[in-house]
C-alpha positions, 0 to 999 in steps of 0.5 A, spaced: 360 414 941 362 416 934 355 415 932 353 420 937 358 425 934 363 424 939 370 425 935 374 420 939 381 416 937 383 409 938 390 406 939 392 399 939 397 398 945 401 392 948 398 389 955 404 384 956 405 382 963 409 376 963 416 375 965 421 372 961 420 370 954 416 376 950 412 371 945 406 376 946 410 383 946 409 388 941 402 386 940 399 393 939 402 399 936 400 406 932 403 408 926 403 416 925 402 419 918 407 425 919 411 429 913 417 430 918 420 425 923 420 431 928 417 431 935 413 437 934 410 433 927 409 427 930 405 430 936 401 434 932 399 428 928 397 424 934 393 429 937 389 430 930 388 423 929 392 422 923 395 415 925 392 408 925 393 403 930 395 395 929 396 389 931 399 386 925 397 389 918 400 395 915 396 401 912 400 404 907 395 410 905 387 411 906 383 417 905 377 420 901 377 422 893 372 423 889 366 421 894 370 414 895 373 412 901 379 408 900 385 404 903 391 401 901 394 396 906 399 389 906 396 383 904 389 382 908 384 377 908 378 382 909 377 390 909 371 393 912 369 400 911 365 402 917 360 408 915 357 412 921 350 414 919 343 412 922 343 405 921 351 404 922 352 402 914 358 400 911 361 395 906 366 388 907 370 386 902 372 379 903 377 374 899 374 369 895 379 363 898 383 362 905 389 363 901 387 369 897 389 376 899 386 384 898 391 390 898 386 395 896 379 397 897 374 402 896 367 404 898 363 409 895 360 414 899 352 415 899 352 422 902 349 420 909 355 418 913 357 422 919 364 418 918 368 413 915 373 408 918 377 402 915 379 396 919 383 391 915 384 383 918 389 378 916 387 371 916 390 370 923 385 375 926 390 380 926 387 387 925 389 394 923 384 400 924 384 407 922 381 413 926 374 415 923 374 421 918 369 425 919 365 428 913 
């Protein structure tokens, strides 16, 4: 849908149906980037897509500076930049060893991308996703 020009956002959510112990509770959530902790500011940023979704990893910051997309995050095994253009391009950064971690990644924009989004995954398969930044 993004490649067709739709401006959509996504959320991670918990789908827990068990009774009793909550071993799989809180499996998905969003983190909103807001200047102030107020109802209005949080809603404004949720509506505009200024948040990330996660099932574990934290994303401390993301954006575009000098034609380069960047992300800073908690220690992860893999960082994927998904670039929307005619061939759905992108770049994957993967640790050289199972015990290694990444906490920052960059992707130099080529100019033909319609959007860029970032996905980070830890060694346990838990993932966090930014919403698309439309270019």
